C-alpha positions in Angstrom: -8.3 0.8 -11.0 -4.6 0.2 -11.0 -3.1 -2.9 -9.3 0.5 -3.6 -8.3 2.6 -6.1 -6.5 6.0 -5.6 -5.0 8.7 -8.2 -4.2 11.6 -7.9 -1.8 14.1 -10.6 -2.9 14.7 -10.3 -6.6 14.4 -7.7 -9.3 12.0 -10.0 -11.1 9.4 -9.4 -8.4 7.4 -6.9 -10.5 4.9 -4.1 -10.3 1.9 -4.9 -12.4 0.7 -1.5 -13.4 2.8 1.4 -12.1 3.1 2.6 -15.7 -0.7 2.8 -15.9 -0.7 4.9 -12.8 1.9 7.2 -14.2 -0.2 7.8 -17.3 -3.4 8.4 -15.2 -1.6 10.8 -12.9 -0.1 12.6 -15.9 -3.6 12.9 -17.3 -5.0 14.3 -14.1 -2.2 16.8 -13.9 -2.3 17.8 -17.6 1.2 16.6 -18.4 2.7 15.8 -21.8 0.8 14.1 -24.6 -2.2 13.3 -22.4 -2.9 16.9 -21.5 -6.4 16.8 -23.1 -7.4 14.3 -20.4 -6.6 16.7 -17.6 -10.1 18.1 -17.3 -11.6 14.7 -16.9 -9.7 14.1 -13.6 -10.2 10.3 -13.4 -10.6 8.6 -10.1 -7.4 6.7 -9.1 -7.3 3.6 -6.9 -3.8 2.3 -6.5 -3.5 -1.1 -4.8 0.0 -2.1 -3.7 0.6 -5.6 -2.4 3.4 -6.3 0.0 6.0 -9.1 -0.8 3.9 -10.6 -3.5 6.0 -12.4 -6.1 5.8 -12.2 -9.9 4.3 -15.6 -10.3 1.8 -15.7 -7.4 -1.5 -14.6 -9.1 -3.3 -16.4 -11.9 -2.6 -13.9 -14.7 1.2 -14.4 -14.1 1.1 -18.2 -13.9 0.2 -18.6 -10.3 -3.3 -18.6 -8.8 -4.6 -22.2 -8.4 -1.0 -23.5 -8.7 -0.2 -21.5 -5.6 -3.3 -22.8 -3.8 -6.1 -20.4 -4.7 -7.6 -19.0 -7.9 -7.5 -15.2 -8.3 -10.4 -14.6 -10.8 -11.0 -10.9 -9.8 -7.3 -9.9 -10.0 -7.0 -11.8 -13.3 -10.1 -10.0 -14.6 -8.4 -6.6 -13.9 -5.3 -7.9 -15.8 -7.5 -9.0 -18.7 -9.3 -5.7 -18.9 -6.2 -3.6 -18.5 -2.5 -4.0 -19.2 0.1 -6.6 -18.0 3.8 -5.8 -17.9 6.2 -8.7 -18.3 9.5 -7.0 -17.5 9.6 -4.3 -14.9 12.5 -3.8 -12.5 11.6 -2.5 -9.0 13.3 -1.5 -5.8 14.3 -4.5 -3.7 12.6 -3.8 -0.4 9.7 -2.0 1.3 10.9 1.6 2.0 12.7 2.4 -1.2 9.9 0.9 -3.4 7.3 3.1 -1.7 9.5 6.1 -1.8 10.0 5.8 -5.5 6.3 5.3 -6.0 5.3 8.4 -4.0 8.0 10.7 -5.4 9.0 9.4 -8.8 12.6 9.8 -7.7 15.4 7.3 -7.1 15.2 6.5 -3.3 18.9 7.3 -2.9 18.1 10.9 -3.7 15.6 11.0 -0.8 17.7 9.0 1.6 15.2 6.2 1.6 17.3 3.5 -0.1 16.9 0.9 2.6 14.5 -0.4 5.3 15.6 1.3 8.6 16.7 -1.0 11.4 18.2 1.3 14.0 15.1 3.0 15.4 16.2 6.4 14.3 13.9 8.9 12.5 13.6 8.0 8.8 11.4 8.4 5.8 10.3 11.2 3.5 11.1 14.7 4.6 8.8 17.7 4.1 10.5 19.1 1.0 9.8 15.9 -1.0 6.9 16.3 -3.4 4.5 13.3 -3.5 1.8 12.2 -5.9 -0.7 12.9 -3.2 0.4 16.6 -2.9 0.3 17.1 -6.6 -3.2 15.6 -6.9 -4.4 17.6 -3.9 -3.5 20.8 -5.7 -5.7 19.6 -8.6 -8.7 19.2 -6.4 -8.4 15.6 -5.5 -9.6 14.0 -2.3 -6.6 11.8 -1.2 -6.4 8.9 1.3 -3.9 6.3 2.3 -5.1 3.0 3.8 -2.6 0.2 4.7 1.2 0.1 5.2 3.2 3.3 4.9 6.8 2.5 5.9 8.0 6.0 4.9 8.3 7.5 8.4 7.0 6.9 11.9 7.3 10.3 13.5 5.5 13.6 13.4 6.0 15.3 10.1 6.6 12.0 8.2 3.2 10.4 8.4 0.9 10.2 5.3 -1.2 13.2 6.4 2.1 15.2 6.4 2.8 14.2 2.8 -0.4 15.3 1.0 -3.0 12.8 2.2 -6.3 14.1 3.6 -6.6 11.1 5.8 -5.0 7.8 6.5 -5.4 4.6 8.5 -2.9 1.8 8.8 0.6 0.9 10.1 3.6 3.3 9.8 6.1 0.4 9.6 5.9 -3.3 8.9 3.8 -6.4 9.8 6.6 -8.5 11.4 6.3 -6.1 14.4 2.8 -7.6 15.1 4.7 -10.7 16.3 6.4 -8.9 19.1 3.7 -8.8 21.8 3.3 -12.6 21.7 7.0 -13.3 22.3 7.7 -15.0 25.6 10.1 -12.4 27.0 8.4 -9.3 25.5 8.1 -6.5 28.0 6.0 -3.5 26.8 7.6 -1.3 29.5 10.9 -1.5 27.8 10.1 -2.5 24.2 8.5 -0.6 21.5 4.9 -1.5 20.5 3.7 -1.0 17.0 0.2 0.6 16.6 -2.5 0.8 14.0 -2.8 4.6 13.5 -5.0 7.2 11.8 -4.7 10.8 11.0 -6.1 13.7 9.0 -4.4 16.6 7.2 -3.5 19.4 9.6 -3.9 17.2 12.7 -1.6 15.0 14.6 -1.8 11.3 13.9 -3.0 9.1 16.8 -2.7 5.5 17.9 -5.8 3.4 17.5 -4.9 0.0 18.8 -1.8 -2.2 19.3 -0.8 -4.0 16.1 -0.7 -7.5 17.4 -1.4 -10.9 15.9 -5.2 -10.5 16.1 -5.0 -7.0 14.5 -2.7 -8.3 11.8 -5.3 -10.9 10.7 -8.0 -8.3 10.1 -6.1 -5.2 9.0 -6.6 -5.7 5.2 -10.4 -6.2 5.6 -10.5 -3.0 7.6 -8.4 -1.3 4.9 -10.8 -2.5 2.2 -13.8 -1.2 4.1 -12.3 2.2 4.7 -11.2 2.5 1.1 -14.8 1.8 -0.1 -16.2 4.3 2.4 -13.7 7.0 1.2 -14.6 6.3 -2.4 -18.3 6.7 -1.6 -17.8 9.9 0.4 -15.6 11.4 -2.4 -18.2 10.7 -5.1 -21.0 12.1 -2.9 -18.9 15.3 -2.4 -18.3 15.5 -6.2 -14.5 15.3 -5.8 -12.1 13.2 -7.9 -10.3 10.7 -5.6 -6.9 9.2 -5.2 -6.9 6.2 -2.9 -3.5 4.7 -2.2 -4.1 1.2 -0.8 -0.8 -0.5 0.2 -2.3 -3.7 1.7 -0.2 -5.6 4.2 -0.3 -9.1 2.7 1.6 -11.2 1.8 4.3 -10.0 4.2 5.0 -12.2 7.2 3.3 -13.2 9.4 1.1 -14.6 6.6 -2.1 -15.0 8.6 -5.6 -14.8 6.9 -8.6 -13.1 8.4 -10.8 -15.3 10.5 -13.3 -15.0 7.6 -10.9 -16.6 5.2 -8.9 -19.0 7.5 -9.3 -22.6 6.2 -11.2 -21.4 3.1 -9.0 -23.0 0.5 -7.9 -26.1 2.4 -4.3 -25.4 1.2 -2.9 -23.5 4.2 -2.6 -19.9 5.4 -0.7 -18.6 2.3 -3.4 -19.8 -0.1 -6.1 -18.5 2.2 -4.4 -15.1 2.1 -4.2 -15.2 -1.7 -8.0 -15.9 -1.8 -8.5 -13.1 0.7 -6.5 -10.7 -1.5 -8.6 -11.6 -4.5 
């Protein structure tokens, strides 16, 4: 399992194990010095946390000092590799574009988070990790936050993923429906969506405050189900799991609300772990 975190304000907000993913993907594709691992086709689970700073989890000096211990994440760090100096893209869309394509986002036109409502994201000629792994016989799935396009032709199932469930854009949009002057007849609603390769993606439900609280638990359950189905089918799997926390609004699931006694942010940290 490969775990990451992504920050949006400073270049010191780091990715934990992107290098590990690159090695694993290279092994799966038979690239370079790890070509002898190609036939093994390891299962890949890539967890990407949103707006999680460098010092938030225990293995990077946070954990209980931030309100909640993170023993499970810390265990992954102990069993794997930790990186202490890794520069990343400064915001959501470019960081995800770089991860999916291995290219500098400016080359893909995805160098900033879009704010004008126009079509954006990865175009069809970009080659993603999911597309490469699909060609190697992998089952591929995306569960969580995409933020690389919210129109037909630019959803995860248009970019190499067999299936997906999550939000095309960002969690702050879940705040819109509860605003006093919000009028859904004139304003854009954000939806939780799902889709399968070769089919059109569809809206599942409005992404409001209630849905925002529970989305990461849904994402977790769907990821586990995908893993089980892939193993039963005898296929190697690539699960890309860009969870939505700790992006605002930082609201824990009802299952975790009040769990730490240290506020919503600490409850979310415990939930993530």
